[in-house]
C-alpha positions, -999 to 999 in steps of 0.1 A, spaced: -172 149 -460 -138 161 -476 -104 153 -460 -98 190 -457 -133 196 -439 -122 170 -413 -89 189 -408 -107 222 -404 -131 208 -380 -104 197 -356 -80 226 -346 -59 203 -325 -51 181 -355 -44 211 -376 -17 225 -349 -1 189 -348 1 188 -383 17 223 -387 45 214 -360 77 205 -376 88 168 -372 119 178 -352 97 196 -325 76 165 -322 108 144 -318 123 166 -292 90 166 -273 88 128 -274 124 126 -263 113 146 -231 81 127 -225 92 91 -228 119 92 -202 96 111 -179 70 86 -184 94 56 -175 109 74 -145 76 86 -129 72 54 -109 107 52 -97 101 71 -64 75 86 -40 45 71 -21 40 33 -26 70 30 -49 87 -5 -47 118 16 -64 121 38 -32 129 14 -6 132 26 31 140 -8 47 162 -39 40 133 -60 30 121 -32 4 156 -28 -7 161 -64 -15 129 -64 -36 141 -33 -55 175 -49 -61 156 -79 -76 135 -56 -97 166 -37 -112 184 -68 -119 153 -82 -137 148 -53 -157 186 -48 -166 187 -85 -176 157 -82 -196 169 -49 -213 201 -68 -222 183 -99 -238 161 -73 -257 190 -51 -269 207 -86 -281 177 -100 -299 170 -66 -315 207 -64 -327 205 -100 -342 171 -92 -357 186 -60 -376 217 -82 -385 193 -108 -399 174 -84 -420 201 -60 -431 233 -80 -430 254 -95 -459 236 -126 -474 266 -147 -479 269 -183 -486 290 -186 -453 264 -169 -434 236 -191 -445 255 -221 -438 257 -208 -401 220 -204 -398 216 -236 -376 244 -224 -352 227 -191 -348 194 -208 -341 209 -230 -315 230 -204 -299 204 -176 -299 172 -195 -296 181 -222 -270 216 -215 -253 211 -178 -247 176 -181 -232 185 -211 -211 215 -193 -198 200 -160 -191 167 -172 -176 185 -196 -154 209 -171 -140 180 -147 -132 158 -174 -117 189 -185 -94 195 -150 -84 159 -144 -75 153 -176 -57 186 -167 -35 174 -133 -30 141 -143 -18 154 -171 4 177 -146 21 147 -123 28 127 -151 47 158 -158 68 156 -122 85 154 -129 122 126 -109 138 130 -93 171 107 -97 202 84 -71 186 51 -87 174 22 -73 158 -10 -92 146 -30 -75 117 -64 -87 110 -79 -77 77 -118 -68 76 -138 -56 48 -126 -28 46 -102 -19 74 -73 -33 94 -73 -41 130 -38 -38 145 -31 -57 179 2 -52 197 17 -80 217 45 -82 243 55 -112 265 25 -110 287 2 -110 257 -22 -84 242 -14 -49 252 -32 -25 226 -56 -26 198 -57 2 170 -71 4 133 -56 12 101 -24 25 115 8 4 123 35 18 146 69 3 145 103 13 160 130 20 136 161 0 128 141 -31 143 127 -61 124 90 -65 136 72 -98 130 38 -91 116 12 -121 116 -16 -116 92 -50 -132 89 -85 -124 78 -119 -123 92 -140 -125 58 -122 -129 25 -88 -130 12 -69 -97 14 -34 -87 7 -12 -64 30 13 -43 10 35 -14 23 57 -10 -9 85 12 8 90 -14 34 82 -49 23 66 -70 -3 29 -82 -6 16 -109 18 -19 -124 17 -43 -124 46 -64 -157 45 -92 -169 66 -82 -196 89 -46 -192 82 -18 -169 96 10 -156 75 40 -139 88 58 -108 71 88 -87 85 84 -50 86 117 -30 90 121 5 85 156 22 84 145 56 92 116 75 108 87 82 83 53 79 72 46 50 48 15 42 28 0 9 25 -30 -8 6 -49 -40 4 -35 -54 -29 -62 -81 -35 -96 -74 -48 -119 -79 -17 -152 -61 -26 -169 -29 -35 -144 -7 -13 -112 -26 -20 -96 7 -32 -105 25 0 -89 -3 22 -57 17 30 -36 20 60 -3 37 73 28 27 88 46 50 112 83 42 120 95 60 150 125 61 173 125 34 199 119 59 227 90 76 209 75 41 201 78 30 237 62 62 249 32 58 224 28 23 233 24 29 267 -2 57 261 -21 31 240 -23 6 269 -42 32 290 -83 31 289 -98 61 275 -101 93 294 -134 104 308 -149 134 292 -149 166 313 -171 192 295 -208 188 292 -211 184 254 -186 156 255 -204 139 283 -235 139 263 -215 127 233 -204 97 254 -238 89 264 -251 91 227 -221 70 216 -231 42 242 -266 45 226 -258 44 190 -222 32 184 -211 9 214 -225 -21 197 -198 -21 172 -171 -2 185 -149 -6 216 -138 23 238 -119 7 267 -134 21 298 -167 27 283 -185 -7 278 -176 -41 265 -152 -50 240 -164 -54 205 -149 -66 173 -172 -57 145 -158 -23 141 -125 -6 149 -114 1 185 -118 37 191 -101 40 225 -76 65 213 -90 76 181 -79 111 184 -42 101 183 -45 86 148 -37 106 117 -63 92 94 -98 76 95 -121 55 72 -96 29 62 -66 54 57 -87 76 33 -96 106 53 -75 129 74 -84 127 111 -99 159 119 -134 167 135 -150 180 100 -141 147 83 -152 127 113 -186 144 114 -189 139 78 -181 104 79 -205 97 107 -231 114 87 -225 103 53 -205 69 57 -226 50 31 -220 77 5 -183 77 12 -178 40 17 -209 21 2 -215 -13 15 -192 -10 46 -205 -20 80 -207 16 92 -244 30 87 -249 66 81 -262 87 111 -278 115 90 -311 109 110 -293 123 141 -298 159 152 -269 183 144 -262 192 181 -262 151 190 -237 145 161 -215 174 173 -217 159 207 -205 126 196 -176 142 176 -166 162 206 -164 132 227 -145 113 199 -121 141 194 -110 140 232 -100 104 228 -63 108 228 
């Protein structure tokens, strides 16, 4: 096939070829900065800190980036000078000095300075003094169990949603029930592994109220990508009110459909899920005592509404294959709606 035939067969190539070089250059000037800046803000961005821990990490990232950029510019300038500079006898006699200065002294000084800054900054982050607020987060495949403690012990259990008071450092103890996971909320803190048989501590500190997305950052199996969570930072008063409501057992259903749903839940779901006030405590699945008060379900991947809840109960293995939650598509529609009605009342 001739070259002209190939060009005729690809109209996109023809259009790009017909564009003037200046047009292409201006387009690249717009695209390249946008490409570099697209990760500097928004959800799950380490460069959009909303707390002192994340702010320290962002500062380290910017210093490292600027240091690397300065080294790159200097090395590029030296390379251009080597290629295009004058080839005088005096310059040739100083080649060894350039090698010693640019190949040994410059990297040693630059990398040593960046290393010292990074070590000092990371050490200062570890020295942050936590308050009396303590949360324990237990990683499961593929969801997060969240336990709240006070001076008297365990007071509440939720799943895939962490609530903290603003302007207060909260100590988060991390561990795992199965494999290694990694807890990461980029807007608030760095990554911390959750390891079976070991407890690691992380400090969460939000400067202002907000909703912050988190994710498991260590590959842990088939549904690793759907092991998310959310951190909700509240005012201290709102947090205290929410925590008091979480201490209470589930409300008993009042309407006939929800009563039937409670009975069906006991028959099909209570072997894995806890609803305090409705059977024995279980730990193989998330605690559902106050399910309706949560914003998301299914490991932080679906908004918590009745349509999504019904869909997840019916087709859980299609939405999250390999999880411990079986699909209940075999149940009749009125039974499924009764269970959803019951769960939707668990405020």
